[in-house]
N, C-alpha and C positions, 0 to 999 in steps of 0.2 A: 567202172564196171567193165567186164570182159567175158569172153567165151573161148573155150578150148575145144579142139576136136582133132580127128585124124588128119584133117586138111590143114591144120595149123592153129593159130590163135589170133585174137584181136582184143584190143582194149580201147575204151573211150573215157576220157577224163575231162573235167571242167574245173576251172579255178577262178574264184572271184576274190579280189582284194581291193580294199579301199583304205587309204592311209593319208595322214596329214603329217607333213614334215616342216618343222620350223626352219626359217632361213636366217642365218646369222649375217647381219650386215654391219658395216663399220659404225653405224649410229649406236649400236648396243654395247660397244666396247668402251669401258670406262677405266682409265688408268690413274694411279695415284701420282704424287709428286716425284716419285722415283722411276716412273715409267712402267710400273708393274700393273698388269690387268687385275682389277678388283671384281669385275663381273657383278656390279651392283647397279641396279636400275630401279630405284624405289618408286619412282613415279609410275612406271608401267606396272609394277607389281601391285600397286594400290588400285589402279584402274581396272585391270582384268586379271585377277588372281586365278591361277590354275586353269586357264582357258586358252585355247588356240587363238592367236592374234596375228595380224599381219606384221611382217611379211611371212608367207608360208606357201608351200605347195600342197595341192589337193590332187591325189593321183588315184584314179579308178581303173582297175585292170580286169579284163575278162579274157580268159583263155580257154579254148576248146582244142583238144588234141586227140588224134586217133593213131594208134600204132598197131600194125598187123604183120603176121608172118604166114606165108603160104608155102606149104611143103609140096614140092613137085618132083617126087622121086629122089634122085641124087642131087637135086638143086633146090634152092628156095628163093623166094622173093620177099623182101622186107620193105614195108611202106610206112611212111609217117606223113600225116597231113595235119596242118594246124591253122587255127584262126586266132588272132589276138586283136583286141580293141583297147588301146591305152589312151585314156582321157586325162590330160594334165592341165590343171588350172594353177596360176600363180597370182597371188594377191599381194599388192604393195600397200604400204602404210598410207592412211588418210586420217588426219587429225580428228579425234573424237569418235571414230568408227572402228570398232574392235576388229572386224574382218577386212578393213581397208577397202580397196577397190580392185577390180579384176584387171590385172596388168596383161596377162597372157591367158589364152584359152585355146588349146590345141588338141586335136583328135588324130591319133595315128592308128590306122587299121592295116593289118598284115595277113596275107594268105601265103602259106608256105607248103611245099611238098618235097619229099625225099623218097626216091624209089631206087632200091639196089637189088640186083640179081646176082646171087652167089652161084656161079656156074659149077657143074660137076668137076671134081678134081680130075686132073689128067697128068700122068707121069710126074707126080710130085709137085705139080703146079696147082695152086688155088687162085681163082680169078673172080673179081667182082667188077661188074659194069653197072652204071647207074646214071641217074639224072636228078638234079636238084633245081629248085626255082622259088621265086617269090614275087608276089604283087603287093606293093605297099603304097598307101595313100596318106599323105600328111595334109591336114586341113586346119587353117586358122578360123575359129568360130567368130562370129561378128560382134559378140558382146564383150570383146576385150579391147583395152585401150591401145595396145601395141602389137606389132609383129616383129619378131627378130629373125625368123627364117620364113621363106615363102611357102605357099601351097605347092605341093609337088607329088608326082606319081613316079614310082620306081618299078621297073619290070626286069627281073633277073631270070636267066636260064643258064644251066651248066650241065656238061656231060663229062663223065669220068670213067676211067678204067684203071684197075690195080691188079697186078698179078704177083704172086709170091712163090718162090722155089725153095723147098725145104730138103736139104741133104743131111747127112749124118752130122757133120761139123759146121756146115756152111748153110746160111740162108741168104737169099737175094730177093729184093723187091723192086718193082718198077711201076711207076704210076704216071698218068698223064691226065690233063684236065683242060677243058675249054669253057670259058665263061663269057657271058655277054650281059651288059647292063644298059638299059635305056632310061634316062632320067629326064622327065619333063617337069619344068617348074614355071611358075608365074610370079616373077619378082614384084614386090610391092610397088604400087603406083605406075605399073606398066601394063599396056593392053595386050601385048603379044606374049605367048608362051615361048620358053626357051628349051631346046632339046639338046642333051649331051649323050653321046654314045661311047661306050667303053667295051673293048674286047681284049681277051688275053688267052694265051696258051701257056700253061705251066706244067712242070714235070718234077719227078723225084726218083732218086736211085738210092737204095739202102742195102747194107750188108751187115751180117753178124757172123763172126767166126770164132770157134772154140780153139784158142791158141794152145791151151793145155787143159788138164783136168779141171783146174780151179780158176782158169783165166779166160775171160771172154772179151773180145773187142768188137765194137760196132762203129760204123761210119755211115753217114748219109749226106747226100747233096740234093737240094731242092730249090725250086724257084716258086715265086708266088706273086700275087698282086693285090692291091686294095684301091678302090675308088674313093675319091674324096666324098665325105658326107655333107648333108645339107648345112650343118653348122659351119664346117670349114669353108664351104663355097659362098654362103650368103649371109653369115652373121653380120649384123650392124646394129649394135645397141648394148645397153647395160644388162649384164646377167646378175640378177639379185643375189644368187648364191655365192658369187665371187666378188660382187661390188666392183666390177671392172667393165670397161667399154671394149667389146670384142669386135674385131673387123675381119671378115673372111675375104676370099678372093675367088671369084667365079671362073678365073682362067687356070685354076690348078689342073695339072695333069694327073693321071693315075700313078700310084706308087708301084714299082716292081722291085723284086729283090732276088738275090742268089745267096743261099746260106749253106755252109758246110759245118757238120757236127762230128766230133770224135768222142768215143766213150770207151772206158776200160773198167772192167769189174773183176776183182779177185775175191773168192770166197773160200773159207775153210770152216772147220767145225768150231773154231774159237774166234774168228775175226772175219769181217768183210770190209773191203776197201774199194771205193769207186771214185772215178773222176771223169769229168767231161769238159770239153772246150768247144766254143762255137765262134764263127765269124759270119756276120750278116751284112752284106753290101746292099744298100737300099738306094735306088735311084728315085729322085723326086719325093723324098721323105717330107711329110707334112707335120708341122709342130706349131705350137703357140708359145709366144714369149712376150715379155714386157718391152714396150718401145722406150720406156723411161720418161714418157710424156704424161702430163695430167690434162684431161679434156673435160668439156662440159657434158654433164649427164643428159640423156634424152628424156629422162623421167622428171627430173627437177633441174631446170636451167641454172639454179643458184648453187647446185652441188657440183664439185669437181672430183672426178674419179680417175684412176690409172687407166692408161690405154694399153690394150694387148692386141697383137696382130698375129694371124696365121701366116707362116712362111713355108717355102718349099725349097729343098736343097738336097743334093746327094749326101748320103750319110753312111757311116760305118758303126755298127754296134757289135761289140765283141766282149767275151767274158768266159766264165767257167764256174764249175761247181766241183766240190770234193767232199767226201764223207767217209767216216770210219764207224763201224759198228762192232763193238767188242762184246762177245757173248760166250763166256767160258763154258765149255761142255760140262765141266764139273760143277758149275753154278748156274743151272738153268733158270733159277728164280730171279736172275738179274741180268741186265745188259746196259751198255753205255753207248750213246750215239753222239757224234759230233759232225756238223756239216757247216760248210762255208760257201757263200756265193758272192760273186763280184761281177760288175758290168761297167763297161765304158762306152760312151756314145759321143761321136764327134761328127762334125761336118767334114766332108772330104775336100772341099775347096779351100778352106782356111784353117783347118785343124782345130777349130774352136769347139768347146763342149756344147752339147745339146741340153736343153733345160728339162727339169722335172724327171730326173733319173734316180732310181733307188740307190741307197748307199750299200756298201759292202756289209754283209751280215754274217754273224757266226752264231750257230745254235749248239748248245751242249745240254744233253738230257740224260739223267740216270733213272732207270726203270727198275721196279721191284714187282714181281708177280708171285702170288701164292694161290695154291689150289683151294685152300680153305682156312679161314680164321674164325673160330667160334661157329656161328650159324651162317656166316657169309662165305660164298664160294666165288671163285674167279676174281679174287681181290687183287687190286693193283695200287701202286703209289709211284708217282713220278715227281722229280724235282729237276728244274733246268733253268738255264739262262739264255736270254736273247741279247746279243751285243750288236749294235749298229755302229759302224765306224763313222767318223766325221765325214760329211759329204762336202768336199771342197772342189769337186770337179763340176763347177757350175758355169752357166752361160752368162753373158753380159746382162746386167740388171737383175740377176738372180742372187738371192741370199744363200750363204753357206749355212749348214746345219750341224750343230755339235753332235758328237756321238753319245751313246748312252748304253746302259746295261740294265735289263729287267730280270727279275726273279719270278718264276712261275712254278706252281705246284698243282698236282691233281691226284685224286684218289677215287676209288669206286669199288663196287662189288655187287654180287647178286644174292638177295635174300629170298629164298624160295624161288619164285619166278620173277620177282621184281628186281629191276636193275637200277642201282643208285650211282650217281656220279657227282663229284664236287670238284670244281676247278677254281683256282684263284690266280689271276694274272697281275703282274706288277705288284707283288706282295709288299715290297718295300715302299710303295707309293712314290715312285721316282717321278720327278718332274722332267719332261722331255718333249721335244718337237719331232714330228715326222716330216721328213723332207718332201715327200710327195703328197702330203695332205693339202686339200684346198684351203685349210685354215692356217697353213704355214705363213702366208703373207701377212696375216693378222697377228702373228706371234702368239697364237692360242695353243696352249699345251694340250697334250693328249690325255685321255682318261687316266686317273690314278688307279688304286687298287680296285679290281673288278672281280666279284665272286659270283659264280654260277652254280646252281644246284639243279640236278635233273633226276627225274624218276620215269622209268619206262615200265608200263604195266601191260602185259599181254592180255588181249581179250579174244576168246574163242567163241565166235558166233555160231559155230556148227553144233554146239551142244545144247 
């Protein structure tokens, strides 16, 4: 709901969501004599047909959000205030009991605010100053069998300023920000709380210049930071969704980075070409990878699971994107797009690859648009391919992933005021693996042909 007036506007929204998510664990994976996954579990199917069964997540989410704009002459203030209560329960298997037993039970409550003041324009300068912050509390409820991260409270506060100069062919932007975080935690089986404090000053500089009538160049340089999260600091136990024993490190430092981006765009009435490159130097980058060891599970002492640890090292992530859009002026009913993106991530100390990085991908799509076909208006049809190249830039103890090509199609149109869409992905039902999927280590293939149908019906409540 909301209200508008000469003073500005305000809205208030509430969202409730309750969902159950099944967890795939190694026990459910059945392979034939050739090592192929058959996904057959007749015993479980007979015991609990078409019902949620352990292991699974139960997630209840309550969100309250308020957004307002206050008009103050030639300036304005924008505010956003939010509250979120996320309750997560994780149930593990127990013989003969459909819902198993409560392995984890955590409540995460967050209060956030964001206030920005858009100052009056001055000599082609537009400026914004503001503040942002958060109070967050993570609590393990007592009716669970385990804790994998401790109770903790996080308090954030930040101050920012951004100004932009717009000239005829040139625009410049400058930004600065100060952030502070205080994290108080109570590790399991310890009486005293632990306090960690993080502070950082970051900045950014950007420019855009019209080199010629159809040619624009952009460049930016920025710094940033990220604090380690509770999972990275304190994890010690099996994660059911990954079936692996994860170990954090409470001595991790904050991540800081410096990144440079370059972008070039050419446009004409028949074609558009764009390209960008970036280089991101990250100090104390945090990542998780396999140690190559198998260890005893903290859930079932008779079960052996792979061990994963969080590590910290200086890193370099660099890459680029390029694209072309062909749209002949004499054939306004069609155009063709092609885009490619690539990324490389390495440790700076030994030049080894970092784990779980996306493969190089190529997108090709041909579009057809028509004003009217019979009784349908604004009709469209698209056909395209997504090609992922073989990902062989992997870290130690990480599997390579073969490349693949998928065929996707889509069509739609408007009948009277009803909008219809039909999309089909992986039309050829290609068997493939996604390198960054959490199912990759289980060698579980991604979904086959996937068809989606949508209808949008406008409803006017004012009549």
